[in-house]
N, C-alpha and C positions, 0 to 999 in steps of 0.2 A: 541445432535447434530450430526447425522449421515449422511453419504453419504460413498458411498463404490466403490473403484476407484482402480480394481485390478491391473491396468496398472500402479499404481505409486507405486506398490513395486521394492526396490533396486534404484529409482531415486534417484537423486541429486537436493539439493532444496537450496536457500536463501529466506527467507523474510526479508524486509530490516524492520525497526520499528515494529520489533514483539515481543520487550518486554513489550506489554500491548493492552489493547485492540482487532479491529481486527485482527492483525496483529500476536497477541498473540494466538486466536483462529485458523487461518489460516494455523498456524507451526504445531499446536496440532491435526488440522484435517490430515492434510498431514502425519504426523507422523503414527496415528492412520492407516494409509494406508498403512502403509511400508515403508515411503520415509525416508533418509536419511536428517534433515532440520537443516538447520545453522541459530538460532537464531540471529537478529542484532540488534543494539541499540548505544548508542555514547559512551559508557564507558564497559568497560570488567569486572569489577565489576556485574555492574548491569546486561547485557548476562548472565555472571556463576549462579548468583544469579538465574534468570528466565528459565536457564537449568538445574537447580539441582530441581526446580520447577515441570517443566515441567516432568520431568524424574521419579519423583514420582508420579505424577499425571496420565502419560500413562503407565507405567511398563514397560513391554516390549515392546511397539509397536512403530515400528519407532525407528530412535536415532534423537538425538540431538547434536550438535556442539556449538561452542562458536565461532560468527562470530561478534565478537564488530569491529564497523568501525563507523565513522562520515561522513555517505554518503555525503555532501556536500561539504568535502574535496577530490578532485581527487585521490590524489595522496595513502589517505584513502582506499578508494575505492579498486585503483590496487592492493593495501599490502592486502585487505580481499579475491580477486577474487585469487590472487596468490598462500594465505593460502588452498583455494581450491583446488585449481588444486596440491599441494605438498599432501592434506590427501588424495583425492578422484579423481582426473585426471579427473574431469568430473563436469559438472553443467549442466543439463535437463530443470532445473525448474526456474526461477526467479521473485517472487513475488515484486517488488517495491511500499512498501506502505509506506513511509515516512511520516512525518507531522510536521509543526511547524508553530506555530501564537502565535504572542504576545501578542495584545488585540484586542481589535475590536475599532480603528477608525483608521481615513486616514487624515483629513485634520486639526486636533488640533494638537500640538506637536510629531510630527513625528519625527525621527532623524532615517534618511535611515539606517546605520548603525546598528543600534539597532532593528526596527521594520519594515523593506523592507526587505534587503538584506538577511536575515537568512531564512525568510518564501519563498521566491522564489530559494534560493538556495539546499533550503534541497528537498521544493517539487518538483520542477522543474530541478533545475541542477544535484540535486542526483539521481532523476530517468534516466537523461540520462547517467549520465557518469556509473550506472548499467547496463546500457542495453549497451554499447558500449563496457563493460567489459565481456557481455554476449555474444553476440552477435557475439564475435571476436570467444569465444570458441565454439559457438555451429554450426556454418557455414563449419566448416571440416568434421563435425559430419552430416551433414544436419538432424538436428533434435534439437528440441528446444520450452519450451513455455514460455512467456512472458508475467507476469499482468501485467499493472501498473492503481494504483489509482490514481483517479482525486477526485470528490467529487459534491454536488450539485450546487456547486455556479457555476462551471465550464460550468453550463448548463443554469441560471436564474438567474444569479449573488448573492450577498451578500449582507447585511448591514455593512456596516464598512470596509468590509475584503476584502478592492480592490486588493491590492496585492495577497493575499490569491487567491482567484478567480480568477485573472488572471495566477497564478499559476498552478491552476488545470485547465484552458483553455488550457493551452499551452502543457501539459500532453496529452489531449485531440488528441491536432491536429500532436503532437510529434508522438503519437502512430499509427497514421492512416498512417502517411507517412512512419512509421518504418516498418507498416504491409505490404507496397505495394512492399519495398524494398527487406524483407526477403522473400516473397513469395516463389521466385525460389530456396532456400536455406533452403524449408523445416522450418523453422522455424513462428511461430504464434505469434501476439503482439494482447492484448486484453484493455479494460479499463472498471473498475469496479468504477461506481461512487454512493459510499454510501448516503445519507444524512443525516438523524440526527440520529447518534447512540450515544446511552451512553458509551464516553470512554471519557480517564483522560484531552484530546484536548477539549471536548467538555465544561466540567466544569470549566476548567482551561481558556477557552475563555470567557468565561459567566460570568465569576468572576471579568472578568476586562471592562467590560461593563460601558458604562456610564447610567445614568436616561434614557437618550433619547432613547438610542440606546437598550434599552431594551425593552422600550415602543415601538417604530418601529417593533423589532423583534416578539414580544409577538402578536402584531395585525396582524402581517404576518402570524403567526402560527394559532391565533384564526379562519382563514379565511380559513384555510383547514378542513378536514373533521378531527372529532376525530377520528387521527391515533397514535398510543401507537411509543413511542421513541424505536426505534430497540436495539437491543442486539448487542454483535461481533458474538454473535452463532446465530444469525439470518442471519448475511452478507459474514462472513468468505466462508460457503459453494460454495457460488458464486464463492468466489478466487480459491478455488481450482476446482473447476468445470470444469473453462477454461483454468486451467492449465493442464487437465487432455487429457486422449486422447479420450474421450468421445462428446470434444469441438474438436474434428482434423479436421473439414471442418468448423470452425469459425475464423476468424482472421480479423483484422481492426474493428473492430464492440466495442459499447459500451453500457453497460449494467449499467442502472439507478436500483439501488435499494434503494426502497424510499418509498415502501408500497403503493403509489398512492399518495403520498404528492402535487405534479405537476397539475396531470390528475385530482385532487379534488377540483382545484381551480373554 
């Protein structure tokens, strides 16, 4: 994984949902380019563990800091940004990469408090909360880059994941609106929509699918060209590119990273 962005040297970045998968890969790539990166997850123990791993893996490249918080809880998001204020005095980049999905189903035995709200609260409201805290700090400096993460289901739907797809769609339109408001403040906001990536959440959700859901999903995938499942390292450079000055004239855009899965149907 190589992406050289000299302008990231000395920047302060927060990557939510970065204890695994694409978020972890993006945090590593930001640090490799000299940024100070706050690694985020729900528990401090897990975040500290990943910070230790990343520091050992990356050597002297960049700096990793602990940014534990459940982004679905607004008070925890506020506390996280206050911590960054106290330790760094600035925030230059925010990559909102939270995700949560309990299982692939909607019409059978769904309990809203267990199966709907956590997904929407994490994916959509977690993104909104972090963006709100970020722009409050970026506006006075007339500078900043926000990268929000949606997903393939925001653009074509997904079998069983109605609330998940709805939350992703909300992230897209929220970000486009945010970008319009922030242009005058010198702040950019874009969306990356990965499709099928080999991450922990993909494996977890797949294990909860009913036989019928598996059949429908498999049929959908079989209708596509033979495209390999992406690795987190293949997707992360897109996040970092949009956060860098190389994308200084790009805002309010949605970049789908899917290997051609949609166009090949």
